[in-house]
N, C-alpha and C positions, 0 to 999 in steps of 0.2 A: 180573310181573318181580321177581326177588329184590332186595330193597332194598339188599342189599350191593353189588350191582353197578350200581345205578342212578346216573345222573349228578345226580339231584335230591337235594338234602340236606333231610330232613325237620327240622322245628323241634326242637330238643333238648327232652326231656322234663325235663331237670335245669335249675334256675334258674342263671342266670349267677353265678359266686362273686364275693363282695364283695371289693373292694379290701383288701389287707392292712391298710392303715392305718385304714380304716373298721372293719374287723373288730376291731382292737385297741381303738379307741375304744369300741366296743360292749362289749367285755369289761370294759373299765374302768368303763363306766357301769352295767354289770349287777351284781346283788347276787353275792357269793360271792368266793372267792380264785381268782385267775388263775394257773395252774401252767404254766411253760415249761420245756423241757428243752435242754441244750447239744448241738449237733452241729457236725461239721467237714466234711461233704459231704452231698449230696442222699440217699444211702442212709440215713444216720444220722437225717436229718430226717424221712424217710418212716417210719422205724421209731418214732420219737418221736410222730408224728402218729397212726400206727396204734394205738400204746399208749393214746392218749387224751389226750395233752397238749393244752393250749389254744394253744400256739405253740411256736417254735424260737428258741433263743438261739444266734446265730451266734457261737461262742466263740473269742475270740482265743487262749486257751491251747490249745483243741483243734486249732485250724487250724495254730497254730505247731508243736505237737507232731507233727501228721501230717506235717509237712515236716521233722521232726528238728531243729527250731530252738528256741531259748528264746523265751519270751513276753516279749519285751523291745523291741518296735518294730523288729524285725529285718525281718520282711515289710513290704512296701510297702501303702499304702492299695489300690492297684489289685489286688494279689494278694488281699488279704483281701476286697475287694468282689466279685471274681470269684466267690469261694466263697459268699459271702452271697447274691448274685444267683442262683446256680445253685439254692441251696436254696429261694429264694423261688419260683422257677418250677416246683420239683418237688412242692410241697406246697400244700394248700389252706388252711393256718392261717397266722397272720402270723408274720413273722420279725423279731426284734429283734436288732439288730447291736451287738456289743461293739467299739467304735471306739476303744478305748484312751484316750490323752489328746487325740483329735482330729487327730493326724498334724501338729501344729505349732501356729502361732499362729491368730488368728480368721480370717484369709484361708484358710488351709488347712481350716479347719472349714467355711467356707461352701462351698468346693469339694466337700468330703466330702458334706455334706448334699444339695446338688444330684445328685451322682452316685448316692448311696444311694437317695434318693427315686425318681429315675428308673428304678432297677433293681427297684422294687417292694417295697423294705424298709419295714416298718411304723414302725419307730422305731430311733433310734440312742442309744447310751449312751456318754457321755464322762465321763471321770474327772477329778478336779481334781489331777492330777499334772503335773510338768514333763515335757516331751518331751526325750528318749525315756524312756518309763516302764520299770519292771521289774514282773513279776507280783507281786500283793499278797501272796502267801504265800512269797516268797523273802526270807530274812533280810537285813538291811542297807538299802542305799539305798532309802528311799521318800519322795522329795522332792515336796512339795506346791507347787502354784502358788499365787500370792496370790489373795486373794478377788477383788479387782477385775480381775485378769487373767482369771480364770475366768469371772467374770460376763460379761466381753467376748466370750469364745467362746460362751457360751450365747445372748447377744443377737445374735451374728453368725449362729449356727445358725438361730434363730427368723426372722430377717430373710431368710434364703437360701431357707427352704422355700416351696413353693408350694401344696401340699395342706394344707388346714387341719386334716385328721386326723392328719397326720404328727406324731409325737411326739418330742420330744427330752428324754431322761432324764439328770439330772445325778447323777453317782455321787460319793458323799462318801467320801474316804479318810482322814479324820482319825484315825478309830480304828486303821486299819492303820498309820498313821506314828507312832503313839505319842501322840497328842493325846487330850484328854479329851472327855466327852460334850458340854460346854458349847461347845467349839470345832466339834464335829460339828453341833450344832443352829445355831450362828451361820452356818456356811457354808451349811447346808441352807436356812435362811430367806433368805440372800442370793441363792441360786440360784433359789429360788422367785420372788423379787422380780424377778430378771432375766428371767423368762419360762419357766423349765423346767416341763415338763409333769408331771413326776414326779421325785422323788429316790430314789436308790438309797443305802442305808446299808450299807456294807461293814464286816465285822468278821472277825477270824480267831481269836477265842477259842474254846476248847472248850465254853463255856457260852453260851446264847442270851441271858444276862441283859443285856449292854450293848445288844443291839438291842431288846430288850423296853423297857429304860429309855428308848431314843430314841423308840420308838413311843408310849410313855406320855406323853412331853413334847411330841410333835409335834401342833400344833393348827392348822396351816395346810390349806387344802383340797387342795393337791396330794397325790396318793396315793404311798405308800412302797413301794418295791421292796426285797426282802431276798434274800440268797443264802447259804443255810444249808449251806455246804460243810463248815465245821469244827464247827458247832454242830448236828450232824445228829440229835440225840435229840428235838427238838422238831418236831411235825408241821405240816403246811401249815395244818390247820385251826385249830391253836392260835396260829400266827403270824397267821392272818386274824383270829381273835378278838381278838387284841392290837392290831390296826389295820393290819397289812400287807395290801397290795392284790394284789401279785404276788410269787410265790416262784419263783426260778430255780434249778434244778438244773443247774448250769453245765458240770460236766465228767464227769458220772457214766457217760455212754455211752462215752467215751473210756477211762476207767479200767476199765470192765467188758470192754471189747474187749481191752485190753492183757492183762488176766489170762486171759481165755478163750483167746485165741490163743496165748499163751505156754505154757499147759497143753496145748493141743492139739498144738502142734508138739513139745514135749517127749515126749509120749506116742507120737507117730509114730516119733521117732528111737530111743526106748527099744525099742518093740515091733517096729519094721521094717515094719509095715502100719498100716492105719487102722481095722481092725475094732473096737477098743476105744472109738473116738471116734465112730463113725458115728451112734449114738443121741443123741449130745450136740451135733451140729452140724446146722445147718439143711439140709434136703434142697435139691437143685437146683431143684425145683418152687418152693420158696419164693423162691429167687434170681429166677427168671424172673418170678414174680409181682411182686415188688418192682421189678423193671425195666419193668413194664408190658407184658410180652410178649403178653398176650391182646389188648389194644388195638392193639398193633403189627401182629399177625396180621390183625385186624379191618380196620384200616386198608389193609393190604396188598390184601385181597380187594376193597375198595371202590375204591381209587383207583390201584393200581399196575396199569397196562395194557401190553401189548406187551412184556412183560419178556423173553420168549424172542426171540432174534435170528431174523429171517426168513431162510430158506434162499435162497441165490443161485439164479438160473434154471439150469436144466440145460444143459449145453453142446451145441451142434447135433452130431448124428451125423456121423461121418467117412464119406464115401462109399466103399463097397467097391471094391477094384481090379477092373478088367475082367477076366473070365476068359480063359485062353489058349485058342487055336483052332489045332487041327492041330499042336500042337508049337510054334507061334509064340509069342514072347514077347507078354505082354499089350499093350506098347505098339505092336507091329506088327499087332495083330489088326484086322480089318475092322470098323468101327464098326457097331453093330447099330442099324438105323433105328428111330426112335420113331414109332409110328402115331398119327396125330391122328384126330379124329372123322371127317374127310373122307376119310381114306385107308383106312378099314375097308372090307374086302370086302362 
């Protein structure tokens, strides 16, 4: 019997994937630098996974931009969680969620952690800003929460989690808000003492030096996460050698897509046809592959039965009218006797 049509399921030759949080913990415990890439939908997450990144950054900036909205706590937690959860279910690498300032006070953070953990997210990152926040690269308002208030959010997050592997990453925005390195270190040490599993030092200088200075002076066991969006000349290997454990390329997929799509559309309108761009865009076969069409077709062969509707039974034939006899209408014709077996001559 063809195994594709059998009702018996053979044991899978592939080992069951590790839970996302356990995967992330293993990456943090292993030697080397962890590299993750930002995405705003499952397709982008799969592209990052196929490229070889260790995980996915569920980017608040990317998700907001994909909806045509500012990254300023306009989207709700439920909307952002829906995207993060869909990405976690689409890839086999861990997803780290950018959860802004935690969507409110400590009670909101507890609700957030329970929901994100249940959705299969490996870690959440919350930043020490007041709610509602504004994207860190926007000039102007960058208001920080007090250290006691933010420590309360971290303690609440750790109290709410159920999976011991789930990680809470405290994002330090002191350098973004114009404070000095001493304040960034003071905050990071307080957040580590409150139970943060890692700290993220954020900066917007074109030079990596402020981040390198932080890494040099950081002596606590909690690992440090960095986001080289503006100080892009330094490599992940160099950041790792300086003490960073995770490097986040938070928004490059979105920015690359905007550039490529804009150029493609402009060329189509200019030329009036797509010939010039056909060699520069993905073929439909790649799209179907990313959609998982081969697996879809295999499952269709294995499990979809009786898909064609059954034809209804044919109607009974209508008896033919009796023939006319000697010019008489059929209704006046003498009935023709039906012979039975006993009447046969």
